[in-house]
C-alpha positions as CSV (number, residue, x, y, z in Angstrom):
1,X,124.4,85.5,87.0
2,X,125.1,88.0,90.1
3,X,127.4,91.4,88.9
4,X,129.6,92.6,92.0
5,X,128.7,96.1,93.1
6,X,131.7,96.3,95.5
7,X,134.3,94.5,97.6
8,X,135.8,95.3,100.6
9,X,139.3,94.5,101.5
10,X,138.1,91.7,104.2
11,X,136.5,89.4,101.8
12,X,133.3,91.7,101.8
13,X,131.8,92.4,98.8
14,X,127.8,92.8,97.6
15,X,126.7,90.8,94.0
16,X,123.3,92.3,92.9
17,X,121.5,90.2,90.3
18,X,120.7,92.1,86.7
19,X,116.7,91.6,87.4
20,X,117.3,93.6,91.1
21,X,114.6,96.5,90.2
22,X,116.6,99.3,91.3
23,X,113.3,101.7,91.0
24,X,111.8,99.9,93.8
25,X,110.9,102.1,96.8
26,X,113.0,99.6,99.4
27,X,116.1,99.6,96.7
28,X,118.1,102.0,98.9
29,X,117.9,100.6,101.8
30,X,118.6,97.3,101.0
31,X,122.0,98.8,98.9
32,X,123.0,100.3,102.6
33,X,121.6,97.3,104.6
34,X,123.8,95.5,102.4
35,X,126.7,97.7,102.2
36,X,126.6,97.6,106.4
37,X,127.1,93.8,105.5
38,X,129.7,93.5,103.7
39,X,131.9,96.1,105.9
40,X,132.2,92.9,107.9
41,X,133.7,91.0,105.8
42,X,130.1,89.1,104.7
43,X,129.3,88.4,101.3
44,X,125.5,89.7,100.1
45,X,123.3,89.2,97.2
46,X,120.8,91.0,96.6
47,X,118.4,88.9,95.0
48,X,115.7,90.4,92.6
49,X,111.2,88.8,93.1
50,X,111.1,85.3,91.3
51,X,108.0,83.4,90.8
52,X,109.0,80.3,92.4
53,X,108.2,78.1,89.2
54,X,111.1,80.2,87.6
55,X,114.4,77.9,86.9
56,X,115.7,80.8,88.3
57,X,113.7,80.7,91.8
58,X,115.5,77.1,92.0
59,X,118.7,78.4,91.2
60,X,118.9,81.0,93.9
61,X,116.1,79.4,96.5
62,X,117.2,75.6,96.1
63,X,117.6,75.1,99.7
64,X,114.5,76.7,100.8
65,X,112.3,74.1,98.5
66,X,111.5,71.3,101.2
67,X,111.2,74.0,103.9
68,X,108.5,75.6,105.2
69,X,109.5,79.1,103.7
70,X,109.2,77.2,99.9
71,X,107.7,79.6,97.7
72,X,108.8,82.6,99.4
73,X,111.3,85.3,98.1
74,X,112.9,87.0,100.4
75,X,115.4,90.0,99.6
76,X,118.9,89.2,99.8
77,X,121.0,86.3,100.7
78,X,124.2,87.4,103.7
79,X,126.5,84.2,103.5
80,X,123.9,81.1,103.5
81,X,121.1,83.2,105.2
82,X,118.2,84.6,103.3
83,X,116.6,88.3,104.9
84,X,113.4,89.4,104.0
85,X,113.4,93.4,104.6
86,X,110.0,95.3,106.1
87,X,110.1,98.7,106.2
88,X,107.1,101.0,107.6
89,X,105.7,104.3,107.3
90,X,105.6,106.1,110.5
91,X,103.6,107.7,112.3
92,X,101.9,104.7,113.3
93,X,98.3,104.9,114.4
94,X,96.2,102.6,116.4
95,X,93.4,101.4,114.1
96,X,92.4,100.0,111.2
97,X,94.1,100.8,107.9
98,X,93.0,99.7,104.5
99,X,95.2,97.3,102.2
């Protein structure tokens, strides 16, 4: 299911699911973060947005079912831990922003 994007001699690797949208605004940042983890010997999987009723969700996020994180869709998995990447736009200003 996941395809090997990059491997390091220390055992670190980056795996990317074929359904990950490379056109997403955060894809480049996620790949950079994954590369930093992989250089340190970690196994990193970049995960696509998946609906919680999908069989793919159960395959990838099965360990989240029954927890408070059920129905969540993190961006990556590093070894056995899921991570969600949140970016921001600067400069920050005090006040309310439209959604």
